[in-house]
Structure formats: C-alpha cells, structure tokens
C-alpha positions as CSV (number, residue, x, y, z in Angstrom):
1,M,-96.1,-55.6,-108.5
2,P,-99.1,-57.6,-110.7
3,G,-98.4,-59.1,-113.8
4,F,-99.2,-57.3,-117.2
5,M,-102.2,-59.4,-117.9
6,F,-103.9,-58.9,-114.5
7,V,-103.3,-55.3,-115.2
8,I,-105.4,-55.5,-118.8
9,I,-108.1,-57.9,-117.2
10,I,-108.8,-55.7,-114.3
11,G,-108.4,-52.5,-116.5
12,A,-111.0,-53.9,-118.9
13,I,-113.4,-55.0,-115.8
14,V,-113.4,-51.8,-114.1
15,G,-113.5,-49.5,-117.3
16,F,-116.7,-51.4,-118.1
17,V,-118.0,-51.6,-114.7
18,A,-117.4,-47.3,-114.7
19,R,-119.1,-47.2,-118.3
20,I,-122.3,-48.8,-116.8
21,L,-122.3,-46.7,-113.9
22,Y,-121.4,-43.6,-115.4
23,P,-124.4,-41.2,-115.3
24,G,-125.0,-38.8,-118.5
25,P,-123.2,-39.3,-121.8
26,N,-121.0,-42.1,-122.3
27,T,-119.4,-41.9,-125.7
28,V,-116.3,-43.7,-124.6
29,H,-116.4,-46.7,-127.7
30,G,-114.0,-49.7,-128.2
31,F,-112.1,-52.4,-125.7
32,I,-109.0,-50.6,-125.9
33,L,-110.0,-47.3,-124.8
34,T,-112.5,-48.6,-122.1
35,T,-109.6,-51.0,-120.8
36,F,-106.9,-48.2,-121.0
37,L,-109.6,-45.9,-118.9
38,G,-110.1,-48.8,-116.5
39,I,-106.3,-49.0,-115.8
40,I,-105.6,-45.4,-115.2
41,G,-108.4,-45.1,-112.9
42,A,-107.3,-48.1,-110.7
43,A,-104.1,-46.6,-110.7
44,L,-105.3,-43.2,-109.5
45,A,-107.6,-44.7,-106.6
46,T,-104.6,-46.7,-105.6
47,F,-102.2,-43.8,-106.1
48,L,-104.4,-41.5,-104.0
49,E,-105.3,-44.4,-101.2
50,Q,-101.7,-44.3,-100.9
51,Y,-100.7,-41.1,-100.8
52,F,-103.2,-40.2,-98.0
53,G,-102.2,-42.9,-96.0
54,L,-105.1,-45.3,-96.6
55,L,-103.5,-47.9,-98.2
56,P,-100.0,-49.7,-97.2
57,M,-97.3,-49.2,-100.2
58,R,-97.4,-52.2,-102.9
59,H,-100.8,-52.8,-102.3
60,L,-104.2,-52.1,-104.7
61,A,-106.9,-50.1,-103.9
62,D,-110.0,-52.2,-103.6
63,P,-112.5,-53.0,-106.7
64,F,-115.1,-49.8,-105.3
65,S,-112.4,-47.3,-105.1
66,M,-110.9,-48.4,-108.5
67,V,-114.5,-47.9,-110.4
68,I,-114.7,-44.5,-108.5
69,G,-111.5,-43.6,-109.6
70,A,-112.5,-44.8,-113.6
71,M,-115.3,-42.8,-113.4
72,I,-113.5,-39.5,-112.5
73,I,-111.2,-40.7,-115.4
74,L,-114.2,-41.3,-117.6
75,F,-115.3,-37.6,-116.3
76,A,-112.4,-36.1,-117.5
77,W,-112.3,-37.7,-120.8
78,N,-115.9,-36.4,-121.8
79,R,-115.0,-33.1,-120.4
80,L,-112.0,-33.4,-123.1
81,A,-113.5,-35.1,-125.7
82,H,-116.7,-32.8,-125.9
83,H,-114.2,-29.6,-126.0
84,R,-112.4,-31.4,-128.9
85,V,-109.0,-31.4,-127.1
86,V,-108.9,-35.2,-127.5
87,Y,-109.9,-37.2,-130.7
88,D,-113.1,-39.6,-129.1
89,P,-114.4,-42.3,-132.1
90,G,-117.7,-41.9,-130.5
91,M,-118.4,-38.6,-130.9
92,H,-118.6,-38.4,-134.8
93,A,-120.5,-34.5,-135.3
94,K,-120.1,-31.6,-133.4
95,P,-122.7,-30.6,-131.2
96,G,-125.0,-28.4,-133.0
97,G,-123.3,-28.8,-136.4
98,P,-123.3,-31.0,-139.3
99,A,-122.4,-35.0,-139.3
100,S,-119.7,-34.4,-142.2
101,T,-117.7,-31.4,-143.2
102,D,-117.3,-32.6,-146.7
103,D,-117.7,-29.9,-149.4
104,T,-118.4,-32.5,-152.4
C-alpha cells in the first residue's frame, strides 16, 4: 500500500497532466482540486484494470492509464459544474447571464 505522501504527489502530477491534455473547457482551478481529481482518476484506472484482470491485485496502474482515468473524472467534473450540481470556483458567472446577482 503506497504511503500518503506518495498518493498526494502522484495525484498532483496526474491531475496536472490531465488538465494540460484535456480538450475543451477546463475550469478546474487550484492545487487541491487538481490533486483530488488526479487521485480519484488514478484510483479509477487502478480499479478498472484490476477489475478486468489486466493488473494484479495490490499494484498500481501505469501512468498513462492514470492520466486517462483523471481525464474521465475531469470530464465528469466539468459536466457537473456546468449543470451547477457541484460548485466550481473556476466558474464565476452563469453561462449567458450576468457575472453577479447582487441587487445593489
């Protein structure tokens, strides 16, 4: 089982690479959110490879698969943020609407 700091470092690298390679709108901002999405993407890739028998148990997926998993998670995050299901600090204004709803 990898250590906590190893998971944080791998998640940050995988999340950053996925943000660079992801086509289309990329509204994820911040180190913590990028790292979190990278960790979840790496876990998704590892789970799927182990589930389909492509990887022995208690092993990590290769970096390419981790980035693909992070891109899948990034796609899901962007869809949820676009439909306002989750709050994304990168999306300040409503699409087609005013930047602020203050009535002052």
